[in-house]
N, C-alpha and C positions, 0 to 999 in steps of 0.2 A: 353207723352214723345216720342220723335222720337228715332228710333233705330240707326240713323246715327249721328255720332259725327263730329262736325266741327273742323278742325285742325287749327294749328297756321298760316296757309296761307289763311284761310277763306274758303278753299275747304272742302267738305265732302268726298273727295276721298283720303284716306291715302297715296296712291302712289304719290300724288302731294304735300305732306307735306314737303318733304326734310329731312334734318338732324334732325329736331326737332320731327319727327314722332315717333321714337323709344322711346324717353324720355316721350313724351306726352302719348303714348299708355301704357307705363309702369306705369305712374302716375295714369291713369284711372283704369287700371287693379288692382293695389294695393288698390286703394280707394274702388273699387267694392268688393274686398275680405274682406275689413275691415269696412263694413257698421256698423254704431252704432245700438244698439238694437232698438231704436225708429225708425230708418230708415228702418230696416228690418221689423218691425211690421207694417209699413205703406204698405208694400208689393210692389212688382214690378215685371213685366214680364221680365224686362231687367235691371239687376243690373248694367251693364256697362253704360247704358244710364243714369240711376239714378246717378251713380258716376260722370259721365261727367257733368251732370247738377249741381250737388253739387259743383264740382270743378270750373265750370264756374262762379257760383254765388260767390264763395269764391274769385276768381280772380278779379271779379268786385269790391267787397268790399275792397280788398287789393289795387287796383288801385285808387279807389275813396271812401275813408272812409265815405263820406257823402251820399253814395248811399243807405245806410240803417241807417238813423239817430237814430233810436231806439236802435241800437246795437253799437253805437260809445261810446268808453270809455272816460270818463273825466279824465284829468290829473290834480289833485289838490294836494296840500300839506295838511298835517293834520291840519295845522292852518286854511286853507281855508275851510276845510270840517266840522270842529267842532266848536261849539260855546264855547268860553272860559267860564269856571265856576269861578265865583267870590267866594273867601273864605268867610265864615260867618264873619260878622263884629262885 
């Protein structure tokens, strides 16, 4: 994982990010402070970079739900999901 984070303008230099820089940096810092136990156990020399990568993947999935087909939730009604049971005749 790279120690440099790419910002909202595509630059890896935070001073070039503009107004979104503060919000994005805060988002990454917050995520780095709240890594899940399994993310912590995987270990990382740079929790900020790990958090930035996690958020980037999350953003990709949010922008394109088909980016990770095995994680897409199906939206079905209970009638579509269950086979009707016929009463004994």
